[in-house]
Structure formats: structure tokens, C-alpha cells
N, C-alpha and C positions, 0 to 999 in steps of 0.2 A: 837749187833754185828752179822753180817750174818754168817751162818754156812756153806756156800758153797764157792767153789773157784770161782774167777772172771770169769772163762771160762764156768762154768756149769750153765745152765738155772735151777733155783730152782723150776720150776713148771712142770718139766718133769721127768718121771722115765725111759726114754729111754737112751741107752748108745750111743748117736749119735756122741760123740767124737771119739769113736772107729770105728763105722760103721754107715753109713747113707744111706737113700733112695735117689736114683737119679731119679727114675721113679716109679709111681704107676699106675696100671690098675685096674679099678673097673668094675665088672659085677654085675648089680643090677636089682632086680625086686621090684617095689613099690606095696606093699599090702595095698590097701586103706581101706579094712575092718578092718585089725588088726592094722593099723597105724604103720607099720614097713617097713624098707628096708631090703631085704635079698639078699645074693649073696656072693661075694668074693672080696678080694683085693689081687693083686699080686705085691709084692715089688721087684724091682731090687735094691740091696744094694751094696755099694762100701766100702771096708775096708780101714780105714785110718791108722791103725796100724796092727801089727801081732795079729790077733784075735783068741783066743782059747775059751773065755768064751761065754755064750749064747747071743743071740740077745734079747734085751728088747724093747718092744713097749708100747706106751700109749694106754689105752682103758678105757672106762667108760660106764657102763650100756650096755654092748654088750654081746650077747650070742655067744660064740665061739663054732663052730661045729667041725672043723678039721684044721690041719696045714700040709702043704707039704713043704719040703725043697729040692730044685733041683728036683722037680717032684716026690719025695718019701714021704710017710706018715711019720710024725714026732710027737714025744711027745711034749707037751707044758704044761706050768704051768700058770694058771690065778691066780695071787696073790690076797690076801684079799684087798678089796677096801680101799683106802685112801679117807678121806672125801672131799678133794679138787682134788687130782691128779688122782683119779680113781684107776683102777686095772692094774698093770703092767702085760703084756703078755710076758712071758719069753720062748724063743724057743732055745733049745740046738742045737749045731752044731756038726756034726760027725767028721769034719775035720778042721784042723787049716787053717785059712786064712792069707795070706800074704798081706801086705799093697799094695793096688791097685787092689786086687782080687775082683770079683763080685760074687754075689750069689742071687738066686731067692727064695723067700718065698711066698707061697700062703696060704691065710687064708679064710676059709669059715665061715660066721658068719651072724648074723642079728642084727639090732638095736632093742631097746626096747622102750616102751612108757615113760620110766623114763629118757631117754637121753635128756640132756639140749639143745643140738644143734638143735633139730627138733621142728618146730612149725607146728602142725597139726590142721587145721581148719575144722569144719563141715560146711556143705553147708549154714547154717543159718548165719555163720560168714563172708560170702563173699557177694560181691555186687550182683551177679546174683542169688544166693541162689539155684543153681541147682546141683553144684558139690562141693566136698571138695577142700582143698588147702593145699599145703605143702611148707614150705620154711625153709632153714637152716640158722643158725647164729653161726659161729664157733669161732669168736673172743670173748675172748682172748684165751681160752684153751679148747674149746668145740668140736674141730674137732675129738677128741678121742671118742666122742659119735656117730660120723658118721662112723668111720672106725678105726681099729687098725693102728696107725700111730706114727711117731716120732713128737709129737705135740709141736713143738717149732719153733719160727721164726729163730732159728739158722740153721735150715735145709730148703733148698729150693729144690723143686722137680718139674719135669714135670709130667703130668698125662694124662690118657685117660680113657674113660668111655663108656660102652654100657649099656643103661638103658631102661628097658621095663616098659611101663605104659599105662593105658587107658586114661590118661589125659596128655596134652602136657608138655614136660620137657625142662627146661632151665638149663644151667650150666655156670660156670665161665670159659668158654673155647670156642674154635671155633667149630661150628657145622659142622660135616662131612655129616650127613644125619639124617632125610630127609631134603630137602631144607627148609629154614626158611619160605618162602612164602606159603608152603603147610601146615604149622602148625601141623596137625596131619596125614600127609601123605595120605590125602583124605579119611580116615576112620572115623567112627562115634566116636566122642568125648564122653568119659564116658563108652563106651561099648567095643570097639576094642582096643587091645593092639598094641602098636607101639614101635619099638626099635629105640631109639635115640642114635646116636654115636657122641661123642665129643672128641676133643684132645686139650691139652694145651701145646704147645711146649716151652713156656717161663717158666723157673723155678720160682716157687712161694712158699711162706710159706704156711703151712697147713691151717692157719686161713682164707685164702681167697679161699679155695676150697668151692664151693657153689652149691646148687641145689635148684630149685623151680619147682613146678608142679601144674597145675590147668588149668582151661579154660582161655586161654589168647591169645590175638591177638598181631600181631607185625607190627610195621612200623619203626623199629629202637628204638621205645618206646614200651615196652611190658606192658600189663596190662589186667585186666578182660575187656570183651567187654563193660560193662556198664560204665567203667571209661575212655574208649579210647579217646573220643572226648575231654574231659577236660584235660587229660594227654597230648595228642598230642599238644593241644594249648599251654599248659604250658611249655613244654620242647623241642619241635621240633625246635624252633627258635635257640636254642643253642647247640643241639645235633642232629646229622644227620648221615645217611649212604650215601656214604662211609665216613670214619672218616675224609677224606680230606675236607669234607663239614661242619664238626662240628666246630662251632665258638670257643668253649672252647678248643678243641683239637688243632686246628690250632694256636691259640694264645699261648697256652702252649708250643707247639713245637717251636715257634719263640723265646720264652723266654729261653728255656733250650735245650732239645735234641729231636730227633724224637720219636714219640709214637711207642712202639714195640709190642703191643698186637693184632694189626690187626683189631679188631672190638671193638667199644665202644657203647654198648647198655644200655638202662635204663630199669629196671623192677620196675614199680610202684606196690608195694605190698599191700595186705589188711591192714587195720588200726592197726592190732596188731603187726606189725613190730616194734621192740622196739627202733630203732635208726632213726636219720634223714636220714642217708645214710650209706651204707657199700661198701667199695671200692673193691668188688670182681672183679678179673681180667675179662676183656672183658664185664662184665655185672654188672654195679652198681645197687645195690638194694636201692630204696628210699621209703620214707614214703609218703602216700597220703596227709599228713598234709602240704606238700609243694605246693599243688594245691590251691593257693590263688585266682586264676581267673584273676590275673593281672601280672603274672610272677615276682612278687616282692621277691620271696623266692628261685629263681632258682640258686642263688649263692652257695647254698649247693651243687649243682651238680658240680660247679667249684671246690669246696673243694675236692670232691671225685675224680674228674679228676686229681687233683694235686697229689693224692696218687699213681697214675700210675708211678710217679717219686719218690716222697717223700712228706711228710709234708702238709703244709696248702695252702690256696688259696689267700693269701692277695696280693701278687704281681700280680696275675692274676686279682684280683678285681681292683687293681690300674690301670691296663691296660685298663679295660673296662669303669671304672667310674671316673678315675682321682686320683691323689695322695691324695687329701683331703678326698676322700671317703675311700681310703685305711686306712688312719689314723682314720676315724670314726669307722671302724671295730675294731681297737685297743682300742678305747674308750669304745665301748660296751663290748669287751672282757675283759677289765680291771675290769669292774663291776662283771662279772661272775667269774673272777679269785679271787677277794677279797672274794666273797661269798663262793667259793669252799675252799679257804684257811681257812676261819672261820669254815667251816664244819669239818676240820681236826685238830682243836686246841688240841683235846685230843690224837691224833695220829700224831704228827708233822712230822714224817718221810714221811708221804704221802703228805706233802707240798713241798717235794723236787723234783727236776727234775730227779735226779738219786736216785732211791729207792733201798736200800739194803734189798731185800726180804729174809725172812727166808725160809728154805727148806719146801716146801709144803704150803706156805702161799697163800691165794686166791688173785690173781691179781685184781679180780673184787672189792675187798675191797678198792682199791685205785682209782677206776674209777671216773674221774672227768674232769673238764675243765683245770686243772692245767698243764698237759703236753702241751696242745695246746697253752694256753695263756702265761705261763711262758716261754715256749720254743720259741714261736714266738717273744716275747719281747726281749729275749736274742739274737736272730738272728738279730733283728732290731737294737739293741744296737751295736752289732759287725759290722753290715753293715755301720752304721754311723761313727763309730770309724775308719773304714778302708777306708772310702772315698765315701760312698754312693752307691746307687743301681747300677749305671752304671759300677762300678768296682766290685761289689759283684756278679752280675749275671755271669760274666765269671768264677768266683770261683765256683759258684753252678754247672755250666756245667762241670767243671773239676772234681768236687766231684762225679757227676753222672757217668761220664766216668770211673773214678777210681774204683768205688765200684759197678758197674753194676752187678746185679745177686748175690750179696753177702749180708750177714748180718754182721754188724760190731758193735763194742762196742764204748763207749764214748771216750776211750783213743785213739782208732784208728782214730776217727774223729778229735780229737784235734791235733794229730800228723800230719795228712794230712793238716789241716788248717795252721799250722806253716810252713810246707814244701812249700805249695803253696805261701804263702805271703812272705816267705824268697826269693823265686824264682822271685816273681813279685813286690817286694817292698824293698827287702833288710833288713838291720838291723833296719831301721826306722819302718817298719811294725812290725817286731819282738818285738821291744820295746813297741809298742802299745799293742800287745797281752800280753806281760809280765805284763803290768799294769792292766790287767783285773783281778778282784777278782774271779778266777775260782771256788774256794771252795764255796763262797757265792752263786754264780749262780747255780752250779750243786748240791751242798750238803746242802745249807742253807735252813732253814725253816723260819717260821714267816708269818706275815699277809700282806706283800707287797714285791715288787721287791727289790733286793739288791741295785739297782741304779735307780733313777727316770728317766724314759724314756718319754720325752715330746712328745706331739702329736700336729698336726695341728688341732685346734678346730673350724676352720671356718665353717665346716658343722654342728657343734654341738651347736654353740653359740645361734642360734635362739631357739633351744630346751631348753637350759639352761635358757634363758631369760623368756620363757613362763612358765617354772616350777617355777621360782622365783616369777613371777606375781601371779600365783596360790597360792603359799605359803603365800604371803603377804595378799592375799584376805581372809584369815581365820578369820580376825577380823570383817569382814562385815557380819552382821547377815541376811540381806535381800539379798538372792542370785539373785533376779531379778535385782539388781543393779550392779552385777558383769560384767565387761567389756570383756566378752568372747563370742565367737561364733564359729560355725563349720569351718568358714573360717580360723581360727587360724592354722589349720593343712593342708590347701589346697596346700601349697607349700612344705610340708614335705614328704619325702619318708618313707618307713617302718623303716629304721634304725634311722632316726631322731625322729620318734614317739617313738621308743624304748628308745632312749636317754632321751626324755622328761619324760616318765613314770619312768625310773630308777632314774632320778634326782629328780623327785617329791617324790619318796619314800625315797630317802636319806635325803632330806631337810625338810621333815615334813608331807609326805603323810599319815603316820600312825596316825597323830594327827588331821586329817581333821574332822570337824563336819559332822554329817550324811547328813545334807542338802547340803553341798558342794560336798560330794562324789556323791550323786544322781544327782546334777547339772552337775558335771564333766562328768558323763556317759550320761546324757540326751543330752548334747551338742555334744559329740564326739562318742557316741555309742560304747564304748569299750566293754561293756558286751555282745554285740552281734556280735563283729567283727569276720570275717571269717579268719583273719590272726592270726595264732597260736602264733607267736612271740609277737604280741600286746596283745593278750588275756592272755598270761602267765604273762606279766608285770603288767597288770591290776589286776589280782587276787593276785599278790604279794602285791599290795597296798590295794586292797579292803578287803582281808582277815586279814589284820593287822590293819584295821581302826575301828572306832566306829560303822561302818555299816556292820561289818563282817557277822553278823547273817543274814542280808538281802541277801547277795550274796553267802552264803554257799551252798544253794540248786542249784543255777546256776552253781557254780564251780563243784559240784558233778556231775551234769548232763553232763557238758562239758567233764569231765574226762572219761566218758564212752560212749559218743556219737560216734557211729561208723562212722558218716560222718564228724566228727570234729577231733577226737583225738584217744582215746582208744588204748593206748599202748606205745606211744613214751615217753621214760623215761625222756628225757630232761624236759618235761612238767609235766608228771604224778608224778614224785618223789617230786618235791618241792611243787606242789599244794596239793597232798595228805598230806604232812607234815603240810602245812599251814591250810588245812581243819581240820586236827586232832586237831590243837591247838584251834580251834573255836568250832567245833562240833565233838567230838571224836566218838560218836556213829554213826553219819552220815558217817564219814570216814570209820569206820569199816564195816558198812552194805554195803556201796557202793563198797568197795573192795571185800568183800566175795560174794556178788551177781554177780560180774562180773569177778572174778579172772580167770575163765576158758577162757575168751576171751583174756587174756594177754599171751604173750609169756612166757615160763618158766623162762627165765632170768629176764624179767620184773617183774614177780610175786614175785620173791625172793628179788629183789632190791627195789621194791616199798614198800614191807613190811619193809625193812630196812630203808626206808627214814625217819621214825620217830621211835625211840626206843619204845615209848609207843604203837604205832600202831603195831609194830612187836610183842610186848608182847601179844597184844589182839588177833592177828591172828596166832601166832606161831604154836600152836598145830594143827590148821586147815591146815595151809600151809605145815607143815612138812609131812602131810599125802600124799603129792603129790611129794615127793622127795625120 
């Protein structure tokens, strides 16, 4: 049973229901030698009730120097740290605030190297190897390591920032100065300090406040100079300046409502970025693992674009590639959903769409594909019940207009859903909604969906057939007689190859003789593929097969290859776990030798990927937290 009220975010210590930040202004200096950001944040807060008690903000691993309230020095109390929520920063008020009153609080502080949000790279960890690099990752609750804030998606705020640095600075906001084309204002990169001024006029949650700094060039796609040609080829076809020329943005606007952030740029980060992408306002962070050389993985950017409104990218994918390709994405997603559900058999509450967190429970413990896949299947189920995509898109537009700039709860969404369909379909639509098993979808656990959601398999059937043929071939001892060739995959796109490998694993890949595994790779070259989605599925099979020891070293090298992977948790976590099951000492040594290259979030969660691996490295890893 949850110990919090439905209105209170259980991962914050702030009193945001009483008083909340409407705007924050940051004054920052980046100290590249000490690996800290120092300066101040000034909050403009609005009271929602008559407030007499102190203001409480979230902080974690911050050094607080001083506090001013309405321009006057103030006492403050930095509470003892909670192991998940950090240290509450409590600031007393001298006067009572009435509902609607505003107040300014300025806090001088610095970050510390223990802060989870900040990834500091030395120059050897970058492509150019001349300068260091910094990037933030504030999702889900790490913005409190960047600044004292009300670190909850229940609060949306505008922000502005003046940042001084000897290396170019990017933020999730509109640049005021210097002009983007001047990069470092004409001064020498790495030696001369430049002040970068940003403003974000659209209210956003704290977790998409973001900063990155390092030697980087811009064309609408930002990255290190050494990666620019490959990055520009990969992404400029679908993202562009101005946003009116962006294929992804234009199509999304046609589906739903106008894009409101003004700029949509991409920053291709160094390989230690732990996610595929992060939907920071104005500036999506993406991993270099998306650079496949053939634009086959750019749909991840469409996913991040979709977060500018809400949710996932599957409708956008259907617009670009057709309805059957949209359904193919559900087929692939269903496999990852089942795998994620199995991973939480001992903690079934994390299998649910709506999780009742205990106060102070770590939201990262529930991190998985479940919200994406279970949630998108639920919406697909509702879409079909209510009449299909053509009638569901107008509902989505109404949803966006109704809740623009707000954070809402499940009950509010459900109420709006009923209200809309009662207005646009009467009691017939209401009866359809009444027949939905809401409890099963929202609060049910288990290893599959509450209702079977069928998909169009036309794009997957050839992959299924090829996997079946390989499975039946296991009885043939002479692999030279097997009727396979590299042309088997010539008409397949990446997603179809993924389906083939996943199906092969499900129907017998783990039982393949060594000769067949080697023949499979010899024909299709999976073990040397530059496509990380393919390589992941290959190791899922190879490390579970009788040939596992043969591929263990290759898997270990791939996990830490800076040009291939090194850090993206979607791949590192399952492959480290699989590697440990085959060669535990190799997994341990690989992790410990390379842990400094991983982002702090990734370090912790990769170690958790396998309980035995965590036990082997726990004492070592804990020294870094």
C-alpha cells in the first residue's frame, strides 16, 4: 500500500503543492579543472495556498553557500541526505504569503563530483581527444544534482541561464547570444571564456533542463568536429533548420498541433551517453550508436520529436513507412515487453502501468520498456475500439489543447477521455469505454497484456519463415548442405532482421549446434554488424547458445568499444547480464576496467543488471557514490 496521497509525488521533498517555481534563472561558471558548476539559481515562486511554513526544495550532492529571500540574506537548513531523494533544502519565510503572492529566492551553490546528473569526460573519452566534455542527464530525478529545484514533473517552469565556459555551451533552450554560427564568439576554444545566454519561454518539467559543453560544431545537428560528417549525413535528412524544413516536425505538426519550442536541434553526444535519446526541450540528445551509416535507426529521433507533444512515435512511423511498418514496431516492442515483464516477476508492481511508489522509492528501479510498450498497446486497443486512427487523432489533438502546459494524473486523463467521446459519440462510445477492463490495464501485473492486441504481420512473415527454416535445419549435421545465403536478408530492413533474430531465439536459437551458429554468422555477418539493434539480438542468441564461450570476448569488446557502444543501457545491461552467465570473471573485469567511461546512471544500473555481477562489483562501485 502506498504511503503517500494521490496528489503528492513520492520522490520529491519539496512542498510544491503549497508554493511552486514559475521561473528559474541560472548564473553558472563551468570549472573544467574541478569538474563542477558553480554559481546561483534564482527562483520566482508563486504561492498556491496561504503559506506560513518554510519553502522546501530538492537537492542532492550540492554545496550550498548562501540563500537570499527577497534580496536579503536568509538562514537555511540542508537536511540529512535521503539515499534516493537527496537532501531537502529548507528555507524559512519571514512573512506569511497569501495565495497568489510571489517571492524571490536566490541560492548560491556549486555542484560536486558525486552528483548523478553530470557526466564529465576527460579528453581521452572524446572523439577529438583535445578537450573534455560535459553533459547532463536529469531524468528521472537527477535535476536536483544540477541545482536546488522542485524536482518533480508536477511543476513546470520557464528558465533562463547565463553560462560562462571556455568550451561551447548548449542548453535545452533558445540561444540569445552569441549567435549559433559563431560557436565560441570568435574566441579561442579551450582558452577564452565566453558567456552563453539562453532562455526557455515554454514551461517545462525540471527533468528536461539540460546542458552540454565541449568542442562542438553546428549545422542544426551538433556534435564533435570528428563526428560531424557522419552525423550530418545520418540526421539532416529528417531534421533541419528552420523547423519548418524538418520532415519529422512537419509531419508531427500535421498529425497533432503546431510545434511550440521554436528550435529543434540534435546533439550527438559521446558514446557514454546512457540512452538512445533524451527529449530535452529545443535540443534532443542522441547517442552515436544511431549512426549506422544508412539512416536505418533515425526513427529514434522521431520518437524524441514526439515527446515535444507526448508519448511515442508509432503514428509518425506509420505516416512515413505505412501502417504495416507501424504494426511491425508493435511486434518488436511486444518481445521487449515480455522480456521486461519477466525481469520483474519478483517485483510485480513494476509490471503495472500505474505504479504505487512508496515514499522515497527509487523510480529508476522500475526503469524498463513496460511504460512504452504496455502503454502504447493500451492506446492502440482503445484506438481500435473507438473507431480507428482517423477518429482517434482528433481526440489526441483535443487532449493536447486541453492539457497544454500541465502535468496531469491518470484519473484526469480518463475523465477527459470519457468527456470527449460522450461529446463525439454519445452513449454508444461511453458503453464501449465502460466495457474496458481499466483495472487490468492500469493496475494489472503478469507476463502479458490483459487483452490480446493483434497486429498486421505482413512485414514480419518473411522473417518468421526464415527463422523457422533455420530452426528446422538443426538436424542437418553438414552445414555446407544448408540452403541459406546472404541474399536471404537482401530485402529485409533493420526491423525485419530484428524480428528474425528475436524469433530465432524464441523457437530454438539457444539450442543451435556450434557449427550452425558459426554458419549463421558466416553468412549474415551479425557478429561484425555496425547496427547496434542487430548486434544486440545476435548476442542475445549467441551468448545463450552452445557457442557462447566463442562469442564472449567479442561481446565484451563490443560493450566497451567507443566507436560502437560504450554506455547505452539498452544494450549494455542485457549483454553484461548474458556475458556474466557465461564468463562471470570476464564480465567483472570488463566492467571494472571501463567503469569510468560510463555515465554515473549507467554505472549503477549496469551493475544491477545481474545480481551476481552487482555483488562482485558492489564494494568497488559504492566508492563512487
